C-alpha atoms as an extended CHARMM CRD file, in Angstrom:
* protein
*
       132  EXT
         1         1  MET       CA             13.5680000000      101.0240000000      124.3190000000  PROA      1               0.0000000000
         2         2  MET       CA             14.9610000000       99.3070000000      121.2320000000  PROA      2               0.0000000000
         3         3  SER       CA             17.2150000000      102.2850000000      120.5080000000  PROA      3               0.0000000000
         4         4  LEU       CA             18.5440000000      102.1570000000      124.0620000000  PROA      4               0.0000000000
         5         5  GLY       CA             19.2650000000       98.4420000000      123.6560000000  PROA      5               0.0000000000
         6         6  LEU       CA             21.0790000000       99.0900000000      120.3810000000  PROA      6               0.0000000000
         7         7  LEU       CA             23.1000000000      101.8580000000      122.0260000000  PROA      7               0.0000000000
         8         8  LEU       CA             24.2050000000       99.5100000000      124.8200000000  PROA      8               0.0000000000
         9         9  ILE       CA             25.1880000000       96.7940000000      122.3450000000  PROA      9               0.0000000000
        10        10  ARG       CA             27.0500000000       99.2980000000      120.1540000000  PROA      10              0.0000000000
        11        11  LEU       CA             28.9350000000      100.8120000000      123.0730000000  PROA      11              0.0000000000
        12        12  VAL       CA             30.0990000000       97.5300000000      124.5970000000  PROA      12              0.0000000000
        13        13  ILE       CA             31.1360000000       95.9460000000      121.3090000000  PROA      13              0.0000000000
        14        14  GLY       CA             32.4590000000       99.1550000000      119.7550000000  PROA      14              0.0000000000
        15        15  LEU       CA             34.5860000000      100.1690000000      122.7380000000  PROA      15              0.0000000000
        16        16  SER       CA             35.9070000000       96.6160000000      123.0620000000  PROA      16              0.0000000000
        17        17  PHE       CA             36.9960000000       96.5990000000      119.4230000000  PROA      17              0.0000000000
        18        18  MET       CA             38.5810000000      100.0140000000      119.8100000000  PROA      18              0.0000000000
        19        19  ALA       CA             40.6030000000       98.6480000000      122.7430000000  PROA      19              0.0000000000
        20        20  HSD       CA             41.6910000000       95.6010000000      120.7380000000  PROA      20              0.0000000000
        21        21  GLY       CA             42.7380000000       97.8800000000      117.9030000000  PROA      21              0.0000000000
        22        22  VAL       CA             44.9490000000      100.0580000000      120.0980000000  PROA      22              0.0000000000
        23        23  GLN       CA             46.4520000000       96.9400000000      121.6720000000  PROA      23              0.0000000000
        24        24  LYS       CA             47.6420000000       95.9120000000      118.2220000000  PROA      24              0.0000000000
        25        25  LEU       CA             48.6080000000       99.3780000000      117.0140000000  PROA      25              0.0000000000
        26        26  PHE       CA             50.1820000000      100.9440000000      120.1110000000  PROA      26              0.0000000000
        27        27  GLY       CA             50.6010000000       98.2140000000      122.7190000000  PROA      27              0.0000000000
        28        28  TRP       CA             48.0980000000       99.8890000000      125.0500000000  PROA      28              0.0000000000
        29        29  PHE       CA             46.0030000000       97.9230000000      127.5840000000  PROA      29              0.0000000000
        30        30  GLY       CA             48.5250000000       95.1020000000      127.7670000000  PROA      30              0.0000000000
        31        31  GLY       CA             48.8040000000       94.6620000000      124.0050000000  PROA      31              0.0000000000
        32        32  TYR       CA             51.9730000000       93.8300000000      122.1080000000  PROA      32              0.0000000000
        33        33  GLY       CA             51.9610000000       96.6430000000      119.5640000000  PROA      33              0.0000000000
        34        34  LEU       CA             52.6130000000       96.2210000000      115.8650000000  PROA      34              0.0000000000
        35        35  LYS       CA             55.9240000000       94.4190000000      116.2100000000  PROA      35              0.0000000000
        36        36  GLY       CA             54.7510000000       91.9000000000      118.8030000000  PROA      36              0.0000000000
        37        37  THR       CA             51.3850000000       91.2940000000      117.1570000000  PROA      37              0.0000000000
        38        38  GLY       CA             53.0830000000       91.1140000000      113.7720000000  PROA      38              0.0000000000
        39        39  GLY       CA             55.4370000000       88.4270000000      115.0580000000  PROA      39              0.0000000000
        40        40  TRP       CA             52.5020000000       86.3770000000      116.3170000000  PROA      40              0.0000000000
        41        41  PHE       CA             50.6710000000       86.8760000000      113.0010000000  PROA      41              0.0000000000
        42        42  GLU       CA             53.7590000000       85.5940000000      111.1680000000  PROA      42              0.0000000000
        43        43  SER       CA             53.8080000000       82.5240000000      113.4510000000  PROA      43              0.0000000000
        44        44  ILE       CA             50.2860000000       81.5890000000      112.3420000000  PROA      44              0.0000000000
        45        45  GLY       CA             51.0500000000       82.1540000000      108.6570000000  PROA      45              0.0000000000
        46        46  MET       CA             49.7380000000       85.6940000000      108.2040000000  PROA      46              0.0000000000
        47        47  LYS       CA             52.4810000000       87.4330000000      106.2510000000  PROA      47              0.0000000000
        48        48  PRO       CA             53.8070000000       90.0580000000      106.2570000000  PROA      48              0.0000000000
        49        49  GLY       CA             53.0030000000       90.0490000000      109.9510000000  PROA      49              0.0000000000
        50        50  VAL       CA             53.4640000000       93.7240000000      110.7780000000  PROA      50              0.0000000000
        51        51  THR       CA             51.3690000000       94.7920000000      107.7810000000  PROA      51              0.0000000000
        52        52  MET       CA             48.6390000000       92.3360000000      108.7400000000  PROA      52              0.0000000000
        53        53  ALA       CA             48.7540000000       93.5850000000      112.3450000000  PROA      53              0.0000000000
        54        54  LEU       CA             48.4500000000       97.1600000000      111.0870000000  PROA      54              0.0000000000
        55        55  LEU       CA             45.4370000000       96.2920000000      108.9300000000  PROA      55              0.0000000000
        56        56  ALA       CA             43.7730000000       94.3200000000      111.7410000000  PROA      56              0.0000000000
        57        57  GLY       CA             44.4150000000       97.0860000000      114.2610000000  PROA      57              0.0000000000
        58        58  LEU       CA             43.0700000000       99.7680000000      111.9380000000  PROA      58              0.0000000000
        59        59  ALA       CA             39.9720000000       97.6920000000      111.1080000000  PROA      59              0.0000000000
        60        60  GLU       CA             39.2810000000       97.0910000000      114.8030000000  PROA      60              0.0000000000
        61        61  LEU       CA             39.9020000000      100.7050000000      115.8140000000  PROA      61              0.0000000000
        62        62  ALA       CA             37.9200000000      102.2280000000      112.9380000000  PROA      62              0.0000000000
        63        63  GLY       CA             35.1510000000       99.6230000000      113.0540000000  PROA      63              0.0000000000
        64        64  GLY       CA             34.8340000000       99.8900000000      116.8220000000  PROA      64              0.0000000000
        65        65  THR       CA             34.7930000000      103.6890000000      116.7800000000  PROA      65              0.0000000000
        66        66  LEU       CA             32.1640000000      103.8620000000      114.0450000000  PROA      66              0.0000000000
        67        67  PHE       CA             30.0940000000      101.1360000000      115.7230000000  PROA      67              0.0000000000
        68        68  ALA       CA             30.1460000000      102.8500000000      119.1300000000  PROA      68              0.0000000000
        69        69  LEU       CA             29.1610000000      106.1850000000      117.5760000000  PROA      69              0.0000000000
        70        70  GLY       CA             26.5190000000      104.6140000000      115.3660000000  PROA      70              0.0000000000
        71        71  LEU       CA             28.1380000000      106.2670000000      112.3730000000  PROA      71              0.0000000000
        72        72  LEU       CA             28.1970000000      104.4980000000      109.0130000000  PROA      72              0.0000000000
        73        73  THR       CA             26.9620000000      101.4700000000      110.9180000000  PROA      73              0.0000000000
        74        74  PRO       CA             26.8680000000       99.0500000000      107.9510000000  PROA      74              0.0000000000
        75        75  LEU       CA             30.5450000000       99.7950000000      107.2480000000  PROA      75              0.0000000000
        76        76  ALA       CA             31.3670000000       99.4120000000      110.9450000000  PROA      76              0.0000000000
        77        77  GLY       CA             29.5880000000       96.0630000000      111.0110000000  PROA      77              0.0000000000
        78        78  ILE       CA             31.5240000000       94.8720000000      107.9680000000  PROA      78              0.0000000000
        79        79  LEU       CA             34.8650000000       95.8660000000      109.5200000000  PROA      79              0.0000000000
        80        80  ILE       CA             34.0630000000       94.0720000000      112.7710000000  PROA      80              0.0000000000
        81        81  ALA       CA             32.5970000000       91.0210000000      111.0330000000  PROA      81              0.0000000000
        82        82  GLY       CA             35.6120000000       90.7970000000      108.7230000000  PROA      82              0.0000000000
        83        83  THR       CA             38.0720000000       90.7100000000      111.6030000000  PROA      83              0.0000000000
        84        84  MET       CA             36.0080000000       88.0060000000      113.2890000000  PROA      84              0.0000000000
        85        85  VAL       CA             35.8860000000       85.8710000000      110.1320000000  PROA      85              0.0000000000
        86        86  ILE       CA             39.6710000000       86.0150000000      109.9380000000  PROA      86              0.0000000000
        87        87  ALA       CA             39.9780000000       85.2110000000      113.6570000000  PROA      87              0.0000000000
        88        88  ILE       CA             37.7300000000       82.1750000000      113.1760000000  PROA      88              0.0000000000
        89        89  VAL       CA             39.5160000000       80.9210000000      110.0730000000  PROA      89              0.0000000000
        90        90  LYS       CA             43.0930000000       81.5390000000      111.2200000000  PROA      90              0.0000000000
        91        91  VAL       CA             42.9030000000       80.9490000000      114.9860000000  PROA      91              0.0000000000
        92        92  HSD       CA             39.7320000000       79.6050000000      116.5690000000  PROA      92              0.0000000000
        93        93  GLY       CA             37.9940000000       77.4770000000      113.9290000000  PROA      93              0.0000000000
        94        94  PRO       CA             40.2560000000       74.4180000000      114.2390000000  PROA      94              0.0000000000
        95        95  ASN       CA             39.5380000000       74.2910000000      117.9860000000  PROA      95              0.0000000000
        96        96  GLY       CA             35.8170000000       73.6640000000      117.5910000000  PROA      96              0.0000000000
        97        97  TYR       CA             32.8850000000       75.7140000000      118.8000000000  PROA      97              0.0000000000
        98        98  TRP       CA             33.3730000000       76.2330000000      122.5390000000  PROA      98              0.0000000000
        99        99  ALA       CA             35.2910000000       79.2670000000      123.8220000000  PROA      99              0.0000000000
       100       100  THR       CA             36.4920000000       77.1710000000      126.7600000000  PROA      100             0.0000000000
       101       101  GLN       CA             38.4790000000       75.1570000000      124.2070000000  PROA      101             0.0000000000
       102       102  ASN       CA             39.7180000000       78.3360000000      122.4480000000  PROA      102             0.0000000000
       103       103  GLY       CA             37.0000000000       77.7650000000      119.8530000000  PROA      103             0.0000000000
       104       104  TYR       CA             35.0380000000       80.2480000000      117.7740000000  PROA      104             0.0000000000
       105       105  GLU       CA             31.9080000000       80.6060000000      119.9560000000  PROA      105             0.0000000000
       106       106  TYR       CA             32.6630000000       84.1650000000      121.1300000000  PROA      106             0.0000000000
       107       107  ASN       CA             33.9300000000       85.3110000000      117.7210000000  PROA      107             0.0000000000
       108       108  LEU       CA             30.7480000000       84.0470000000      116.0770000000  PROA      108             0.0000000000
       109       109  MET       CA             28.6080000000       85.9610000000      118.5790000000  PROA      109             0.0000000000
       110       110  LEU       CA             30.4880000000       89.1780000000      117.8410000000  PROA      110             0.0000000000
       111       111  LEU       CA             30.3160000000       88.5460000000      114.0950000000  PROA      111             0.0000000000
       112       112  MET       CA             26.5650000000       87.9370000000      114.1200000000  PROA      112             0.0000000000
       113       113  THR       CA             25.8330000000       90.8130000000      116.5010000000  PROA      113             0.0000000000
       114       114  SER       CA             27.7500000000       93.2620000000      114.3300000000  PROA      114             0.0000000000
       115       115  ILE       CA             25.9280000000       92.0560000000      111.2220000000  PROA      115             0.0000000000
       116       116  ALA       CA             22.5410000000       92.1700000000      112.9820000000  PROA      116             0.0000000000
       117       117  VAL       CA             23.0800000000       95.7570000000      114.1410000000  PROA      117             0.0000000000
       118       118  ALA       CA             24.3590000000       96.7510000000      110.6850000000  PROA      118             0.0000000000
       119       119  LEU       CA             21.1920000000       95.3020000000      109.1330000000  PROA      119             0.0000000000
       120       120  THR       CA             18.8370000000       96.6810000000      111.8040000000  PROA      120             0.0000000000
       121       121  GLY       CA             20.3490000000      100.1270000000      112.0260000000  PROA      121             0.0000000000
       122       122  ALA       CA             22.0430000000      101.9230000000      114.8780000000  PROA      122             0.0000000000
       123       123  GLY       CA             18.8570000000      103.2800000000      116.4560000000  PROA      123             0.0000000000
       124       124  GLN       CA             17.8320000000      106.8180000000      117.3120000000  PROA      124             0.0000000000
       125       125  TYR       CA             20.7680000000      107.3540000000      119.7320000000  PROA      125             0.0000000000
       126       126  SER       CA             23.3470000000      107.3740000000      116.9600000000  PROA      126             0.0000000000
       127       127  LEU       CA             25.1180000000      109.7020000000      114.6020000000  PROA      127             0.0000000000
       128       128  ASP       CA             23.4930000000      107.8620000000      111.6910000000  PROA      128             0.0000000000
       129       129  ALA       CA             20.0730000000      108.9680000000      112.9790000000  PROA      129             0.0000000000
       130       130  LEU       CA             21.2840000000      112.5230000000      113.4980000000  PROA      130             0.0000000000
       131       131  LEU       CA             23.0310000000      112.8960000000      110.1360000000  PROA      131             0.0000000000
       132       132  PHE       CA             21.0210000000      110.7420000000      107.7610000000  PROA      132             0.0000000000
C-alpha cells in the first residue's frame, strides 16, 4: 500500500509541476510563455527574466516528469524543492505563512513532500524500482 500511496503523491505533484513548466515555457494551460513569465520575473528582480523563466520552466518540467515517473527521484525532488525555495524567497515569504494571504504555506508543503519522497524512494511502482 505504501508504494501505491507514493505513486499517487508522485503523479499529482509531478504532473502539476509539468503543467507549471509548460505554462512558463510554451504558454500552455493559461500560462504566459517565456516572454510573459520573463517580464514578471524581471518585475520581481529576477534578471535576466527570460533566462530565469527558461530555467524555472525547464526545472519544473524535468523535475515534474522525473517525479511522476519515479525516475531519478532524488534529482527530481531536488529540482522541485529548488523551485519552491526560490518561490518562497522571491514571492511568498514576505507575505507570511498562510496561502490565503499569498504566503508560503503551499510552497512549503510541496517542498517538504518532494524532499520526503526523494529520501523515502519512489516505491515499487516506479522506473527507479524497475531500473535500479
